[in-house]
VMD Tcl script that builds the backbone (N, CA, C; Angstrom):
set m [mol new atoms 225]
animate dup $m
set s [atomselect $m all]
$s set {name element resname resid chain x y z} {
  {N N UNK 1 A 122.686 100.743 116.134}
  {CA C UNK 1 A 122.186 101.645 115.434}
  {C C UNK 1 A 120.836 100.596 114.595}
  {N N UNK 2 A 119.792 101.027 114.247}
  {CA C UNK 2 A 118.911 100.475 113.029}
  {C C UNK 2 A 118.599 101.296 111.863}
  {N N UNK 3 A 118.048 101.344 111.428}
  {CA C UNK 3 A 117.969 102.055 109.370}
  {C C UNK 3 A 116.664 102.098 108.988}
  {N N UNK 4 A 115.988 102.989 109.378}
  {CA C UNK 4 A 114.689 103.603 109.749}
  {C C UNK 4 A 114.200 103.830 108.392}
  {N N UNK 5 A 112.727 103.475 108.404}
  {CA C UNK 5 A 112.213 104.558 106.641}
  {C C UNK 5 A 111.713 105.242 107.599}
  {N N UNK 6 A 111.677 106.487 107.145}
  {CA C UNK 6 A 111.191 107.596 107.881}
  {C C UNK 6 A 110.184 108.345 107.481}
  {N N UNK 7 A 108.711 108.655 106.970}
  {CA C UNK 7 A 108.010 108.705 106.020}
  {C C UNK 7 A 107.760 110.221 105.749}
  {N N UNK 8 A 108.128 111.180 104.565}
  {CA C UNK 8 A 108.539 112.225 104.457}
  {C C UNK 8 A 107.337 113.179 103.222}
  {N N UNK 9 A 107.054 114.239 103.111}
  {CA C UNK 9 A 106.178 115.117 102.024}
  {C C UNK 9 A 107.017 114.684 100.771}
  {N N UNK 10 A 106.611 114.917 100.049}
  {CA C UNK 10 A 106.690 114.279 98.562}
  {C C UNK 10 A 106.478 115.888 98.264}
  {N N UNK 11 A 107.755 116.519 97.053}
  {CA C UNK 11 A 107.093 117.921 96.836}
  {C C UNK 11 A 106.435 117.462 95.741}
  {N N UNK 12 A 105.132 118.415 94.704}
  {CA C UNK 12 A 104.432 117.983 93.332}
  {C C UNK 12 A 105.403 117.867 92.336}
  {N N UNK 13 A 106.716 118.591 92.311}
  {CA C UNK 13 A 107.248 118.229 91.029}
  {C C UNK 13 A 107.866 116.499 91.265}
  {N N UNK 14 A 108.322 115.999 92.075}
  {CA C UNK 14 A 108.290 114.482 92.493}
  {C C UNK 14 A 107.038 113.669 92.858}
  {N N UNK 15 A 106.356 114.267 93.155}
  {CA C UNK 15 A 104.711 113.465 92.748}
  {C C UNK 15 A 104.792 113.226 91.491}
  {N N UNK 16 A 104.977 114.036 90.434}
  {CA C UNK 16 A 104.884 114.081 89.075}
  {C C UNK 16 A 105.245 112.802 88.492}
  {N N UNK 17 A 107.038 113.216 88.840}
  {CA C UNK 17 A 107.567 112.427 88.423}
  {C C UNK 17 A 107.854 110.962 89.018}
  {N N UNK 18 A 107.455 110.251 90.458}
  {CA C UNK 18 A 107.172 109.445 90.431}
  {C C UNK 18 A 106.150 108.329 89.735}
  {N N UNK 19 A 104.658 109.086 89.800}
  {CA C UNK 19 A 103.962 108.823 89.351}
  {C C UNK 19 A 103.740 108.182 87.483}
  {N N UNK 20 A 104.431 109.263 86.619}
  {CA C UNK 20 A 105.410 108.792 85.821}
  {C C UNK 20 A 105.362 107.769 85.097}
  {N N UNK 21 A 107.071 107.754 86.579}
  {CA C UNK 21 A 107.597 106.338 86.366}
  {C C UNK 21 A 107.085 104.959 86.524}
  {N N UNK 22 A 105.921 105.124 87.678}
  {CA C UNK 22 A 105.783 103.708 88.193}
  {C C UNK 22 A 104.439 103.861 86.673}
  {N N UNK 23 A 103.873 104.107 86.068}
  {CA C UNK 23 A 102.782 103.841 84.956}
  {C C UNK 23 A 104.219 103.640 84.138}
  {N N UNK 24 A 105.090 104.075 83.964}
  {CA C UNK 24 A 106.005 103.243 82.461}
  {C C UNK 24 A 106.141 102.078 82.691}
  {N N UNK 25 A 106.907 101.993 84.073}
  {CA C UNK 25 A 107.225 100.305 84.168}
  {C C UNK 25 A 105.995 99.260 85.091}
  {N N UNK 26 A 105.207 100.081 84.675}
  {CA C UNK 26 A 103.561 98.619 85.121}
  {C C UNK 26 A 103.670 98.564 83.895}
  {N N UNK 27 A 103.412 99.510 82.833}
  {CA C UNK 27 A 103.680 98.790 81.555}
  {C C UNK 27 A 104.328 98.614 80.792}
  {N N UNK 28 A 105.474 98.536 81.299}
  {CA C UNK 28 A 106.879 97.813 80.921}
  {C C UNK 28 A 106.115 96.010 81.177}
  {N N UNK 29 A 105.616 96.056 82.367}
  {CA C UNK 29 A 105.684 94.472 82.778}
  {C C UNK 29 A 104.341 93.689 82.259}
  {N N UNK 30 A 103.480 94.300 81.729}
  {CA C UNK 30 A 102.396 93.927 80.499}
  {C C UNK 30 A 103.441 92.887 79.216}
  {N N UNK 31 A 102.739 92.076 79.436}
  {CA C UNK 31 A 103.607 91.208 78.106}
  {C C UNK 31 A 102.775 91.239 77.210}
  {N N UNK 32 A 103.853 90.981 76.046}
  {CA C UNK 32 A 102.747 90.734 74.554}
  {C C UNK 32 A 102.188 91.272 73.857}
  {N N UNK 33 A 102.331 92.958 73.896}
  {CA C UNK 33 A 101.792 93.655 72.515}
  {C C UNK 33 A 102.653 94.965 72.681}
  {N N UNK 34 A 102.485 96.225 72.063}
  {CA C UNK 34 A 103.404 96.580 71.756}
  {C C UNK 34 A 102.876 98.028 73.173}
  {N N UNK 35 A 104.479 98.834 73.055}
  {CA C UNK 35 A 104.355 99.641 74.024}
  {C C UNK 35 A 102.963 100.773 74.066}
  {N N UNK 36 A 102.759 100.977 72.919}
  {CA C UNK 36 A 102.067 102.254 73.270}
  {C C UNK 36 A 101.008 101.324 73.895}
  {N N UNK 37 A 100.766 100.359 73.313}
  {CA C UNK 37 A 99.146 99.782 73.855}
  {C C UNK 37 A 99.112 99.235 75.373}
  {N N UNK 38 A 100.073 98.674 76.017}
  {CA C UNK 38 A 100.600 98.739 77.018}
  {C C UNK 38 A 100.176 99.795 78.134}
  {N N UNK 39 A 100.645 100.735 77.536}
  {CA C UNK 39 A 100.889 102.273 78.506}
  {C C UNK 39 A 98.913 103.219 78.005}
  {N N UNK 40 A 98.892 102.263 76.847}
  {CA C UNK 40 A 97.413 102.960 76.998}
  {C C UNK 40 A 96.642 101.775 78.102}
  {N N UNK 41 A 97.042 100.870 77.331}
  {CA C UNK 41 A 95.366 100.257 78.934}
  {C C UNK 41 A 96.321 100.353 80.331}
  {N N UNK 42 A 97.624 100.894 80.832}
  {CA C UNK 42 A 97.700 101.027 82.017}
  {C C UNK 42 A 97.098 101.840 82.091}
  {N N UNK 43 A 97.455 103.636 81.730}
  {CA C UNK 43 A 96.214 104.482 81.625}
  {C C UNK 43 A 94.924 104.165 81.785}
  {N N UNK 44 A 94.646 103.004 80.960}
  {CA C UNK 44 A 93.109 103.088 81.500}
  {C C UNK 44 A 92.555 102.887 83.207}
  {N N UNK 45 A 93.451 101.475 83.388}
  {CA C UNK 45 A 93.377 101.062 84.749}
  {C C UNK 45 A 93.818 101.732 85.905}
  {N N UNK 46 A 94.969 102.845 85.347}
  {CA C UNK 46 A 94.767 103.760 86.133}
  {C C UNK 46 A 93.586 105.101 86.587}
  {N N UNK 47 A 92.818 105.337 85.753}
  {CA C UNK 47 A 92.180 106.177 85.678}
  {C C UNK 47 A 90.815 105.339 86.294}
  {N N UNK 48 A 90.893 104.050 86.372}
  {CA C UNK 48 A 90.141 103.315 87.672}
  {C C UNK 48 A 89.961 102.778 88.847}
  {N N UNK 49 A 91.274 103.494 89.312}
  {CA C UNK 49 A 91.606 103.026 90.097}
  {C C UNK 49 A 92.525 101.428 90.321}
  {N N UNK 50 A 92.745 101.012 89.388}
  {CA C UNK 50 A 93.198 99.047 89.149}
  {C C UNK 50 A 94.690 99.559 88.313}
  {N N UNK 51 A 95.058 98.131 88.328}
  {CA C UNK 51 A 96.438 98.395 87.472}
  {C C UNK 51 A 98.023 98.962 88.395}
  {N N UNK 52 A 99.312 98.124 87.734}
  {CA C UNK 52 A 99.901 98.127 88.527}
  {C C UNK 52 A 100.537 99.355 89.452}
  {N N UNK 53 A 100.329 100.628 88.359}
  {CA C UNK 53 A 100.733 101.627 89.071}
  {C C UNK 53 A 99.966 102.432 90.164}
  {N N UNK 54 A 99.063 102.004 90.239}
  {CA C UNK 54 A 97.926 102.406 91.430}
  {C C UNK 54 A 98.381 101.583 92.247}
  {N N UNK 55 A 98.990 100.563 92.540}
  {CA C UNK 55 A 99.243 98.920 93.606}
  {C C UNK 55 A 100.553 99.677 94.240}
  {N N UNK 56 A 101.322 99.954 93.558}
  {CA C UNK 56 A 102.268 100.476 93.875}
  {C C UNK 56 A 102.403 102.094 94.779}
  {N N UNK 57 A 101.620 102.954 94.283}
  {CA C UNK 57 A 101.056 103.801 95.224}
  {C C UNK 57 A 100.836 103.606 96.436}
  {N N UNK 58 A 99.760 102.670 96.318}
  {CA C UNK 58 A 99.024 101.795 97.849}
  {C C UNK 58 A 99.844 101.038 98.504}
  {N N UNK 59 A 101.366 100.545 97.798}
  {CA C UNK 59 A 102.383 100.159 98.498}
  {C C UNK 59 A 102.687 100.364 99.195}
  {N N UNK 60 A 102.886 102.222 98.633}
  {CA C UNK 60 A 103.921 103.348 98.959}
  {C C UNK 60 A 103.361 103.703 100.576}
  {N N UNK 61 A 102.013 104.117 100.169}
  {CA C UNK 61 A 101.293 104.749 101.235}
  {C C UNK 61 A 101.420 103.611 102.112}
  {N N UNK 62 A 100.579 102.339 101.938}
  {CA C UNK 62 A 100.806 101.803 103.223}
  {C C UNK 62 A 102.113 101.536 103.951}
  {N N UNK 63 A 103.085 101.249 102.887}
  {CA C UNK 63 A 104.226 101.360 104.355}
  {C C UNK 63 A 104.807 102.533 104.476}
  {N N UNK 64 A 104.036 104.065 104.263}
  {CA C UNK 64 A 104.193 104.971 105.297}
  {C C UNK 64 A 103.366 105.089 106.378}
  {N N UNK 65 A 102.645 104.727 106.440}
  {CA C UNK 65 A 101.264 104.707 107.080}
  {C C UNK 65 A 102.130 103.932 108.575}
  {N N UNK 66 A 102.491 102.707 108.172}
  {CA C UNK 66 A 103.030 101.052 108.914}
  {C C UNK 66 A 104.537 102.668 109.537}
  {N N UNK 67 A 104.644 103.841 108.839}
  {CA C UNK 67 A 106.568 103.736 109.252}
  {C C UNK 67 A 106.347 105.641 110.161}
  {N N UNK 68 A 104.944 105.323 109.943}
  {CA C UNK 68 A 104.583 106.986 110.682}
  {C C UNK 68 A 104.857 106.954 112.306}
  {N N UNK 69 A 104.984 105.889 113.123}
  {CA C UNK 69 A 105.589 106.530 114.352}
  {C C UNK 69 A 107.198 107.003 114.364}
  {N N UNK 70 A 107.814 106.364 113.229}
  {CA C UNK 70 A 109.424 107.125 112.999}
  {C C UNK 70 A 109.173 108.767 112.459}
  {N N UNK 71 A 108.341 109.310 112.363}
  {CA C UNK 71 A 108.329 110.429 111.360}
  {C C UNK 71 A 108.570 111.564 112.747}
  {N N UNK 72 A 108.461 111.246 113.632}
  {CA C UNK 72 A 109.313 112.907 114.445}
  {C C UNK 72 A 111.359 112.576 114.584}
  {N N UNK 73 A 111.754 111.726 114.127}
  {CA C UNK 73 A 113.294 111.308 113.373}
  {C C UNK 73 A 113.542 112.000 112.074}
  {N N UNK 74 A 112.736 113.001 111.535}
  {CA C UNK 74 A 112.706 113.119 109.912}
  {C C UNK 74 A 113.064 114.621 110.676}
  {N N UNK 75 A 114.510 115.492 109.763}
  {CA C UNK 75 A 115.005 117.026 110.112}
  {C C UNK 75 A 114.198 117.771 109.974}
}
mol reanalyze $m
mol bondsrecalc $m
mol representation Tube
mol addrep $m
């Protein structure tokens, strides 16, 4: 058998947790400045639909769309 990535709904609490994690990780990936400044820049980018956290969100959404055919396998 194969391993399928089945897209499922994410609870609001997990949505918040993931978004904070993605913003912090995207800020950490920026180089050459203090963390407070990196975090501020990432939040500003996120507010204009740019930056690493928004790219991560779009990638996850794209993957869910691509795997929509496996949604019937969800429990």
